[in-house]
N, C-alpha and C positions, 0 to 999 in steps of 0.2 A: 309376357310384357315386363313383369317385375325383373325377371332374369336378365333380359336385354338392357334394362335401365341400370341395374346395379353393376353390370359389366362395363357399361359406358362410364359410370361414375368412377369405377376403378381406374380406367385409363385417364380420365380427367384428373384424378388424384395424383397419378404419376407425372402427368404433364406439369401440374402446378406445384409439386412438392418443393422446388427450390424458391418459389415466389413467397418471400416473407418480408418484403420491404414496405410494410404498411402497419398501421396501429394495431389492428387485429381485434379479437373478441375476448375480453378479459375473463369471461366465465369459463373459457376453455383451458385456463391454467397455462401449463408449459406448451400447449399447442396453440396458444392464442394468436400468434402471428403466422402460423404455418398454413398457407392456403390449401395445400394438398390435403391436409387433414380434414378440412370441411367436406370434401367430396368423399373421402374414405369413411367418415362418420355417417354421411348420408347413405352411402352404398351399403354399409353394414346394417343400418336400420331397415333398408329394403330387403336385405338378405334375411333378416329376422322375420319380416312380414311374409316373405316367401316360405320360410321354414314353418311358420304357424299355419300357413295355407296348405302346405303339402305334408306337414309332420315329418320333415326330413331336412337334416343339415349334416354336412360331412366333416369329419375330423380324423386325420390319420394317427390315432392315438397309440397304435402299436409300433410306430416307427421309432428307431433309436434316437433320432434327433429330437422328436417330440417328447420322448421320455426324459432325455437330458434337460430339455427346456423346462419341463414340469418339475423335475427334481430341483433345478436351480431356483425356480420361482418359489417353491415350497421352502427351501432352505433360507431364502431371503426373509421369509415370514417368520420362520422358526427362530433364526438368530436374533431377530428383533424381540420376539417373545422372551427369549432367554435373557435379554438385556432390558426387560420391561421397566424395572425400577429406575434405571439410569435414563431411559428414554423419556419416562414421565417427568423427570426432574430437569431435563435439558431445556435451555432457552437461550436464544441468541438471535439478534436482528429481528425482533418482534415475532419470532417463530418458535413454537414449542417443538420438542422432539417428536411428539405424537403427530402433530400437524405436518412436520417435515417428512416423517415416514409415510403418512397417507398420501401426500402429494407425489412423492417419488415412486412409491409402489404402484399407485394408480397409473402414472405415466408409463411405468414399465409394463404393466398389464395391458394397457391400451396398445402399445407397440407390438408386444410379443404374443398376445392372446387375441384381443379383439381384431386388430388389423390382420394378424396372421391368419385367423379363421376366415376372414373376408378374402384375403389373397387366395387361400387354398380352394375355397368354394368357387372362385372365378376360374382357377386353373383346371379344375376337374371338368369344366365345360369346354376347354380348349385343348387342341392337340399341342404337342411340344413345339411343332413347327409354328403354329399360330402364336404361341407364347413368345417365341423368339422374334418373329416378324412384327407382331403388333406392339410389344413392349419396346422393341428397338426403334420402330418408327415413331412412337410417342416420344421417346427420349430425344430422337433426332429433331422433331419439331420444336421441342422445348429448347434444344441447343441452338436452333436457328434464331429464336427470339433472344436467347442469352448472348449469342454472338453479335447480333446487330447492336443490342444495348451495350455489350462489353467493348466492342471496337469503337463505338462512339465515345464511350467513357474513357477509353485508352487515349483517343485523340485529344480529349479535353484535359485529362489529368496527367497523362504521361508525356504527350508531345506538345501540350500547351496550345492546342488549336481552339481558341475560344469561340470561333464562329460555329462550331459544332454543338455548343451547349443548348441553343434554342431547339435544335433538332432532337437532342437527347431528352429535353424536358417534355417532349411530346409523349414520352412513355408514362407520364403522370396520368394519362387517360387510359392506360392499359390496366386491366384488373389486378389488384393486389400489389401495385407498384407505386412508390413515391420516390422520385429521383433524388439522390444525394451523392455527393462526392467524398472521397477519402483522401487523407493526407499522404504525402510521399509518392503520389502517382499510382497507388494501388487501386484495383477495381474489385467490385463485388457484383457487378452486373445486376441480375434480377434478385439477388439475395441482399440481406441487410448488412452483411459484413464479409470480408474476404475469406475467413476460415470456413463459414458455412457454404460459401460458393465453392470452395475447394472440396468440401464433402460431396456436393452435387457432382462435380467433375470426376471425383474418384468413383462415385456410384455409377456414372454412365460410361466411364472409360472403356470397360470391357465390352459393352454393347456397341460402342462406336468403333472399337478396334475390329470387331467381328465383320464389319463391312469389307475389310481386306480379304476375308475368306469367301465371300459370297458374290461380290459384284463383278461386273464385266469391264466397265469403263474405268479409266484411271481416275476421273473426277469422282465417281461414286465410291471407289475403293478408299481413297486417301483423304478426301475432304473432311469427313467427320473426325478422323484421327488428328489431322493437323489443327482443326479448330479447338479440340480439347487441349492439345499441347500449348497452343498460343494463349488461350484463355488462362491456363494454369500458370504460365510464365508471368503474364501481366497482373494476375491476381495478387502477386506478392506473397502468397502463402508458402512458407518454407516447407511445411509438412506436405501440402498439396504437391509441390514440385517434386519432392523426394518420392512420394507414393505413386504418383501417376507415372513417373519414369521407371519405378520398380515394376509397376504393372506392364509397362511397355517391354521391359526386359523379359519378364515372365512370358509375355505373349510371343516375343521373338524366339525365346528358347523352345516354346511349344512348336512354332512353325519350323524351326531349324531341324527338329526331329522328324518332320514329315517332308520327304523329298519334293513333293508337288508344290510346296509353299516356299521353297528356298529362294526362288526368283522374287517372291513378294518381299522377303527381307531386304534384298538388295535394292528393290524399288523404294521401299520405305526409307532406307538410309539416304538414297539419292534425293527423295522429296524433302526430307528434313534439311539436307544441305542446301537445296535450292531455296527453300522457305527462309532459311537463315540468311542466305545471300541477299534475298529481296529486302529483308529487314535492315541489313547493313547498308544497302544502297539507299534506302529511304531515309535513314537517320543513323548512320554508322556510329559516331562518337557516343550518342546517348544510349544506344543499344548495348555497345561494348561496356559502358559504365554500369548499366543496369545488370548485365550478366555478371560482372565482377562483384557487384553488391550482393546478388543472389548467392554466388558461391561463398562469399565471406559470411553471409548470414546463416549458412548451413552449419557453421562451426559453433554448435550450441554451447560447448564447454569453453572454447577458446575466447568467446566474447561475452562470457557470463557477467564480467565486471562492468561492461558498458551497455549491455542490452537488457533493459528493464523486463521485457517480456520473458526472456530466457531465465532471468533470476526468479521471477514469479513462478514460472512453470516448474522449474527444478526444485524450488523451495516448497511448493505444494506437494510434490511427489515425495520429497524427503520427509515432510511432516507426516504424510500418510503411512510411510514405512515405519516411522517411530511409533505411531499408533498401533500398527500391526504387531510390532515387537512386544508391546504391552498386553495385547489381546490376540495372541496368535491362533488359537484354535477356532473360536466362533466369531471373532470380531466384535464390534461395538453396536451392531444393528444396522439394518439397511437405511441409508439416507442420513446416518448419524455422524459421519466422519468429521465434519466441520466443528462440531461441539468439542471434539478432542484435539483435532489437528491445530486449532488456533493457538494452543499452548505450546506447540512443537515447532513453530516456524523458526528456521535457523537465522542467525544474525546476518549472515552473508546475503540472505535473500531479502530481508526487510530493510537493511541499511541503505539509505539514499534511494528508496523505492517508494514513489508516491502511490503506487497501486495498493499497497497494504494500508497506507494511512487513509486514503480517500475511499477505497472500496472494501477491502477484505476485512479490516479490523474496525471499520466504522459501523457502530451499532445502529446508526440511523439510516444507513444504506441497506434497504431490504433485500437486495439481491445477494444470494449466498455465494461465497467464494467457490470457483470451479476447482475440481480436483486435478484437472488437466491430464488425467490418465485413468482409464477405466480399470486397469489391472491393479494399480496401487490403491485405488479407491475400494475395489472389492477385497483386497487383502485386509484393509483397515476395517471394512464394514461387515464382511462375511467370513473372514479368517481363512485358514487353509482349506477347510471343507468347501466354502463357496468358490474360491479361486480354482480349485481342482475341478469342480463341476463345470465351471465356465470354460476353462481351458480344454476340458474333455469335449465340450460342445464345439469349440473351434477346431480341434483335431479331427473329430468325426466328420464334420461338415467339409473341411478342406480335403481330407483324404478321400471322402466319398465323391467329391466333385472330380478329383484326379482320376479315380477309378472309372467314372463315367466317361472321361475323355478317352481312356484306353478301350472301352467296350462299346462305343457308339460310332455311328456313321451319319453322314448327311446333316440334316438340320439338328438332330439330337447331338451330334458331335460338336457343332458350332455353339449350340446352347450350353453344352457342358463346359467348353472353353470359356465362354462368357461368364458363367457362374463362378468358375474357379478363379478367374482374374478378379472378379468383383469381391469374392470372399477374402482373398489375400489382401487386397487393398483396404477393405473396410475393417478387418481385424487388426491390421498394422496401424491404421489410422486411430484406433482406440488407444494407442500409446500416447496420444496428444489430446484426446477429448474424454469426457466422462459421462456423456449422455447416452441413454439407450434409444433415443428417438432417431435411430438410423434406419430409415425406410428401406434402403437397398439391402441391408443385411437380412432382415426378416423376410423380405421379398425373395432373396436368393435362396434362403433355407426352404421356403415353400416350393420354389421351383425344383430344388434338388430332391425333395421328397416326392415331387410329382414324377420323377424318373422311375420311381419304384412302383408306379401304378400305370403302366403302359396299357393303352387301349387299342382296339382294332383300328381306330382312326389314326393313331400314331404309326402303326405298321404300314399304312397306305399313304402316309403323308410325311415322308422323311426327307425327300429331296428339297434342295434350296435353289430357287431361281427367282430373284426379286430385283427390284431397283428402288432407288430413293424415291 
């Protein structure tokens, strides 16, 4: 009974992980607005109860990926200890260095240890085919909700159809949602802001693309893919747009190498052209203008003087690199970058930039400035040793997924492709964000490790024949 309940809570956590458009629970810290975390915490507690009852809990501690994760976590702690005097003296935005470390490190442990252990113990109860089909279906159901909300929001914000707003407001009655609109026609659907919605789309993209490989009807094959692409476009997230299309290119390259899927590539291209034509017929001038704006916005360096967001992002990354230059070997301690980087912000980034005045340098604003890049953040906070460990984790996991693509068939092959596309998207996405609360990444690592523990059930459950 406990096992069935915590497995159900796992899938509820996946369904609700993009739902964070509500006030939340303050005691959960960085997870306070993330609805999916509520179910994952509850599921983990039930897993512990089950472990106490049976005296058994599983952890693949001999796996290379787990070893690298453990070494990285250990180094994040050690580098902070090595910087203990400075950490103890640091203070900014009503937060001490010790408090900042504890909050950041606990958030990292929750994502990479607590939730990871929960994912793993769910996966050992399922075959690889069940993992593929059940997670994919869960993400598809959440995509349906996100699409209804998102297209209503697009009608109101982008196309100016005010009559749709009362219908959109009905989502206020949906759990963990409070309807709000964004400027410049951007949408965030079931998430509180477009960038987080983009992370959700990047996370599920590989899973939705996989329908092309397994479904029989045209509708079932291509609808999930087209929904992801359309929502990514209207979200207005430049990073999301780049990465989802990168994932699509990687997916196309994989299919092109497999003769039986070449027809699927041509069909995908035709569907994309048809979808674009429908948009142009519906509201041609506005769509063309929007496409032009999206293309122009992708020139991060070309419009740095006029785009406040780009100035802030590049300025933060520049400051982190300056901190790294001064502390190259062990860094300044986990979670400590801001205490040093605030003295390194370049003039070209802060000049005529309200974000630094209102948010980043304002001592009364409690929110810490984002680093906007996990890799430059780790360079500053953990030094060469930390970044090497983290990049090793990225290399081992991506190369491991690629190896599984070559050595598997049926459902396992489709799942390997899905994990490979997800890992590429999420590791690339870390070039623009600095949080470890990326559910899809730790989920994908747990699935990848599951490939090394094939059971008899997997051997007899490898074919794929399903429908939406």
